[in-house]
C-alpha positions in Angstrom: -11.1 -16.2 -14.4 -11.3 -18.3 -10.9 -10.3 -21.7 -13.2 -7.5 -20.2 -14.9 -5.8 -18.4 -11.6 -7.2 -20.7 -8.7 -8.2 -17.0 -7.1 -11.5 -15.4 -5.9 -11.7 -13.0 -8.3 -14.3 -10.2 -8.4 -15.8 -8.2 -10.8 -15.3 -5.2 -12.1 -16.2 -2.8 -15.2 -12.4 -2.2 -15.8 -8.9 -2.7 -14.6 -8.3 0.8 -13.7 -11.5 0.9 -11.6 -10.2 -2.9 -9.9 -6.5 -1.2 -9.4 -8.1 2.1 -7.7 -9.8 -0.8 -5.5 -7.1 -2.3 -4.5 -5.0 0.4 -3.7 -7.5 2.0 -1.7 -7.9 -1.3 -0.2 -4.3 -1.9 0.7 -2.6 1.6 0.8 -3.3 4.1 3.2 -3.5 7.7 2.4 -0.3 9.3 1.4 1.3 5.7 1.0 4.3 5.9 -1.7 3.6 3.3 -4.7 7.0 1.9 -6.1 5.9 1.7 -10.5 7.1 1.5 -13.9 7.5 5.1 -15.6 6.7 3.4 -19.2 3.2 2.8 -18.0 -0.2 4.4 -19.5 -1.1 7.9 -18.1 -4.4 6.7 -16.7 -2.6 4.7 -14.3 -0.8 7.8 -12.8 -4.1 9.2 -12.1 -5.5 6.0 -10.7 -2.6 6.0 -8.3 -3.1 9.5 -7.5 -6.8 9.6 -7.2 -6.4 6.6 -4.4 -4.3 9.5 -2.5 -1.1 8.0 -3.3 2.6 9.3 -4.0 3.9 7.5 -7.1 7.5 6.4 -7.1 9.2 6.0 -10.6 11.4 3.3 -10.8 14.5 2.4 -13.0 13.2 0.1 -15.8 15.3 -3.0 -18.0 15.7 -1.7 -21.4 15.0 -5.4 -22.5 11.3 -5.1 -22.1 10.2 -1.6 -20.3 9.8 -3.4 -16.8 11.0 -2.3 -13.4 14.5 -3.0 -12.8 15.0 -4.2 -9.8 18.0 -4.3 -9.0 18.9 -0.6 -9.8 15.8 0.9 -7.6 18.2 1.8 -4.4 17.9 0.1 -1.5 16.7 3.9 0.2 13.8 3.5 -2.2 12.8 0.3 -0.9 13.1 1.4 2.0 10.4 4.3 1.6 7.6 2.7 -0.1 4.2 1.1 0.9 3.9 -1.2 -2.1 4.8 -2.3 -5.0 2.6 -2.1 -8.5 4.1 -4.0 -11.3 2.9 -3.3 -15.5 3.7 -5.9 -17.6 4.6 -4.2 -20.0 2.5 -5.4 -23.5 2.0 -8.7 -21.7 5.9 -9.4 -20.8 6.1 -10.4 -17.3 7.5 -8.3 -14.5 10.4 -10.6 -12.4 7.2 -11.1 -10.2 8.9 -13.6 -7.7 11.1 -11.3 -6.8 9.2 -8.9 -6.3 6.8 -10.8 -4.6 10.1 -11.9 -2.2 11.5 -8.0 -1.7 7.3 -6.7 -0.8 7.4 -10.6 1.8 11.0 -9.1 3.5 9.1 -5.4 3.9 5.8 -6.7 4.7 4.3 -4.2 2.1 1.6 -5.2 -0.6 2.2 -6.7 -4.3 0.3 -5.4 -7.1 -0.1 -6.6 -10.4 -1.6 -4.9 -13.4 -2.2 -7.6 -15.2 -4.0 -5.9 -18.0 -1.9 -6.8 -20.8 -1.1 -10.4 -19.7 -3.7 -12.5 -19.6 -2.6 -16.0 -20.4 1.3 -15.0 -19.7 3.3 -16.7 -17.4 6.4 -16.6 -14.9 8.1 -20.3 -14.9 4.5 -22.2 -15.6 2.7 -19.9 -13.0 -0.1 -17.3 -14.2 0.9 -13.6 -14.0 -1.9 -12.4 -11.7 -1.3 -15.6 -8.9 2.2 -13.6 -7.5 0.5 -10.2 -5.7 -1.7 -10.1 -3.1 -4.0 -8.7 -5.8 -4.1 -8.8 -9.3 -6.1 -6.3 -11.9 -7.0 -7.6 -15.4 -8.8 -6.4 -18.2 -11.1 -8.0 -20.3 -11.4 -5.2 -23.0 -7.7 -5.9 -24.7 -8.3 -9.9 -25.5 -10.7 -11.4 -27.3 -12.4 -8.5 -29.3 -14.4 -7.3 -25.9 -14.5 -4.0 -25.2 -14.9 -4.2 -21.3 -15.0 -5.3 -18.1 -11.9 -6.7 -15.5 -11.1 -8.4 -12.6 -9.8 -8.5 -9.0 -7.6 -11.4 -8.5 -7.6 -11.6 -4.6 -4.6 -14.2 -2.5 -7.0 -14.2 0.4 -10.7 -15.1 -0.8 -11.8 -13.3 2.5 -11.3 -9.9 1.2 -14.0 -10.3 -1.6 -16.8 -8.9 0.9 -15.5 -6.1 1.4 -14.2 -5.0 -1.7 -17.7 -6.0 -3.5 -19.3 -3.9 -1.0 -16.5 -0.5 -2.1 -17.1 -1.3 -5.6 -20.6 -1.2 -5.3 -20.3 2.4 -3.5 -18.2 3.6 -6.9 -20.4 2.2 -9.8 -22.5 4.5 -11.9 -26.1 3.5 -12.6 -26.2 0.3 -15.6 -27.5 2.5 -19.1 -29.0 -0.1 -21.3 -28.3 1.8 -24.8 -24.3 1.9 -23.4 -24.3 -1.7 -23.0 -25.7 -2.2 -26.5 -23.2 0.4 -27.8 -20.6 -1.5 -26.0 -21.7 -5.3 -27.1 -21.6 -4.1 -30.8 -18.5 -2.2 -30.7 -16.2 -5.6 -31.7 -18.7 -5.9 -34.3 -18.3 -2.4 -35.6 -14.6 -2.1 -35.6 -14.2 -5.8 -37.4 -16.2 -4.7 -40.1 -14.1 -1.3 -40.4 -10.8 -3.0 -40.4 -12.2 -5.7 -43.0 -13.5 -2.7 -45.8 -10.5 -1.3 -45.0 -11.8 1.9 -43.3 -9.3 2.5 -41.0 -7.8 5.1 -41.8 -11.0 7.5 -43.2 -12.8 6.4 -39.8 -9.4 7.8 -37.9 -9.0 10.6 -39.6 -12.8 11.8 -39.2 -12.6 11.0 -35.5 -9.6 13.7 -35.7 -11.4 16.1 -37.7 -14.6 16.0 -35.2 -12.7 16.1 -32.1 -13.9 13.0 -30.6 -10.3 11.6 -30.1 -8.9 12.7 -26.3 -5.4 12.8 -26.8 -3.7 15.0 -29.4 -0.5 13.2 -28.8 0.9 10.0 -27.0 0.0 11.5 -23.5 -3.0 13.1 -22.6 -3.1 16.6 -21.5 -1.9 17.0 -17.9 -3.5 20.1 -17.1 -1.2 20.7 -14.4 -3.5 23.6 -12.8 -6.5 21.2 -12.3 -4.0 18.3 -11.7 -3.0 20.7 -8.6 -6.4 21.1 -6.9 -7.5 17.6 -7.4 -4.2 16.4 -5.3 -4.7 19.1 -2.5 -8.1 17.6 -2.5 -9.7 14.5 -0.7 -8.6 11.0 -2.4 -11.4 10.0 -4.8 -12.6 9.7 -8.1 -14.6 12.1 -8.1 -12.0 15.1 -8.3 -10.0 13.1 -11.1 -12.3 11.7 -13.3 -11.5 13.8 -16.1 -8.6 12.0 -16.5 -9.3 8.7 -15.1 -12.0 8.6 -17.5 -9.8 9.0 -20.6 -10.6 6.6 -23.5 -13.2 4.7 -21.4 -15.7 7.0 -20.0 -18.0 3.9 -18.7 -15.0 2.7 -16.7 -17.3 2.4 -13.6 -20.6 2.4 -14.7 -22.6 -0.8 -13.5 -22.3 -3.4 -16.5 -26.4 -5.1 -17.4 -27.3 -8.9 -18.8 -26.6 -8.1 -22.4 -23.0 -6.9 -22.1 -22.4 -9.8 -19.6 -24.0 -12.1 -22.4 -21.5 -10.2 -24.8 -18.7 -10.5 -22.8 -19.5 -13.9 -22.1 -19.3 -15.2 -25.7 -16.2 -13.1 -26.5 -14.0 -14.4 -23.4 -15.4 -18.2 -24.6 -12.6 -17.6 -27.4 -10.1 -16.3 -24.9 -7.8 -19.5 -25.7 -8.2 -19.2 -29.4 -7.0 -15.4 -28.8 -4.1 -16.6 -26.9 -2.9 -19.3 -29.6 -3.0 -16.4 -32.3 -1.3 -14.2 -30.1 1.8 -16.6 -29.3 1.9 -17.1 -33.2 2.0 -12.9 -34.2 4.8 -12.8 -31.4 7.0 -15.8 -32.3 6.7 -14.6 -35.7 7.9 -10.8 -34.6 9.7 -11.9 -32.1 11.9 -13.3 -35.1 12.9 -10.1 -36.3 16.0 -7.7 -36.3 13.5 -4.8 -34.8 12.0 -6.8 -31.5 12.9 -6.1 -28.0 15.9 -8.2 -26.5 13.4 -9.5 -24.0 10.7 -10.4 -26.9 13.9 -12.3 -28.6 15.0 -14.0 -25.8 11.6 -15.2 -24.9 10.9 -16.5 -28.0 14.1 -17.9 -28.6 13.2 -19.7 -25.3 9.8 -21.0 -26.5 10.6 -24.4 -27.5 7.0 -25.4 -27.0 4.5 -22.7 -28.3 2.8 -22.7 -24.7 6.0 -20.9 -23.7 6.0 -18.2 -25.8 4.7 -15.3 -23.8 0.6 -14.0 -25.7 1.4 -11.0 -25.8 -0.8 -8.2 -26.5 1.5 -6.0 -28.2 5.2 -6.8 -29.6 7.3 -4.1 -29.0 9.6 -3.3 -31.5 12.6 -1.1 -31.1 13.1 1.3 -34.0 15.0 4.1 -35.2 12.7 7.4 -35.9 10.0 5.8 -34.3 7.3 8.6 -34.6 8.1 9.2 -38.5 7.3 5.3 -38.8 3.9 5.8 -37.1 3.0 8.6 -39.5 3.9 6.6 -42.1 1.9 3.3 -41.2 -1.2 6.1 -40.3 -0.7 6.6 -43.8 -1.5 3.0 -44.4 -4.6 2.6 -42.2 -2.3 1.3 -39.4 -2.9 3.1 -36.4 -0.6 2.7 -33.3 -1.7 3.0 -30.0 -0.3 2.2 -26.4 3.0 4.3 -26.8 3.9 5.4 -23.5 6.0 8.2 -24.5 7.5 10.4 -22.5 8.0 8.4 -19.2 5.4 9.2 -16.7 8.2 11.0 -14.7 9.1 13.8 -17.7 5.3 13.5 -18.3 4.1 14.4 -14.9 7.3 16.4 -13.0 8.7 16.3 -9.6 5.6 18.0 -8.2 3.3 14.9 -9.2 5.9 12.0 -8.8 9.0 11.1 -7.7 11.0 10.8 -10.3 13.4 7.7 -11.1 17.0 7.8 -10.1 18.2 6.4 -13.7 15.7 7.3 -16.0 17.7 6.6 -18.9 16.6 3.5 -19.6 12.9 4.6 -20.1 13.6 7.5 -21.9 14.8 5.1 -24.8 12.2 2.4 -24.4 9.5 4.7 -24.6 11.3 7.1 -27.6 12.0 3.4 -29.8 9.6 1.1 -28.7 6.6 0.5 -31.7 3.9 -1.3 -30.5 2.8 -4.0 -32.8 -0.5 -6.0 -32.1 0.7 -9.6 -33.2 -3.2 -10.2 -34.8 -1.6 -8.1 -37.3 1.6 -9.8 -37.7 1.8 -11.0 -41.0 0.6 -7.0 -42.6 2.9 -5.6 -40.2 5.6 -7.8 -41.2 4.7 -6.9 -45.1 4.5 -3.5 -44.0 7.8 -3.2 -42.2 9.9 -5.1 -45.0 8.6 -1.9 -47.3 9.6 0.7 -45.1 13.0 -0.9 -43.9 13.2 1.0 -40.4 16.3 0.8 -38.8 16.7 -1.1 -35.4 17.0 1.4 -32.7 21.0 2.0 -31.5 21.5 0.2 -28.3 21.4 2.3 -25.2 24.3 3.1 -24.1 25.8 1.5 -21.2 27.5 3.8 -19.4 24.1 5.1 -18.8 22.4 2.3 -17.5 22.8 1.7 -13.5 22.1 -2.1 -12.6 23.8 -5.3 -14.6 24.7 -4.5 -18.4 21.8 -4.0 -20.2 21.4 -6.7 -23.9 19.9 -4.7 -26.3 
């Protein structure tokens, strides 16, 4: 990652821990962080665990990322940091965001979990911020690990010290399980067992989400936000889907992750190919269609983690795909301000685009592009109705 980014990097067990470290290092308790409401709910709880106030921005209907020109000037003057999303691998406007942050003297923190290999111009995502957090668990079939990339190498020692204070002890049996999980996952897919395995896990109560969002647990969350900041009181939310998010990794898992990440470039090439195929459909989000159309050379097509297709009756389609053995994840619906409410977040002043995007986005794994194309041609979903222009405060949306 140092070679890819040209930045000093701190290894961590997960991206969520990397983001927590960055927020505690660069933001004082009570600071206000501008972020997109179309984001993983775990990230919301990481922000709260750091003792910060989430300020939710308007988003672009083109890609679900922060719509800079729709953020009121009063909001810009009130925030103490900005957190990007790079949703599904589509980059935020990092150049303008960094320029804004520099003018205000506040840190830009990049969440690049979805965006390894993505670029803005010829510059990698993760090289614009004061710090940027990466996840290895979303690429090359890896099952964990992450990095915090630093603009100033002088911050490394302090961050490593804070990381080490937060780490739980390594466990060999957990490392072995994590190292073998990609093999088991590949076998399940190859033997077409996704649907029975998913149904069995649901029947046994092994899934931590009944719906797209986890349970808010409002009473417990109120108690947690009233306590001193820290991962301890927020662990029940931050650990969802990744209980070992701050467990120290041992040599066995490190070796497995190195082998997996040695195939990263091949993985990114396959993602570009799948993105090009899905991005040429009538369902592709406008930002994806434009990126594919502008990518004359393959290296300019973004290697998306998921390709957002905008479809009518999305939830019904998700259920139909599940019956075909395709389980759809990374659905960020409803937006975080509707999910958490004004007690825990500052709602977006223009929430319509986020609600529209969250309700219609079908995130498709580009590595499964050809199979999904066959299923979509059979199911024939209708493209989402455009977002009514008068409800969007900012530039005219192209949807």
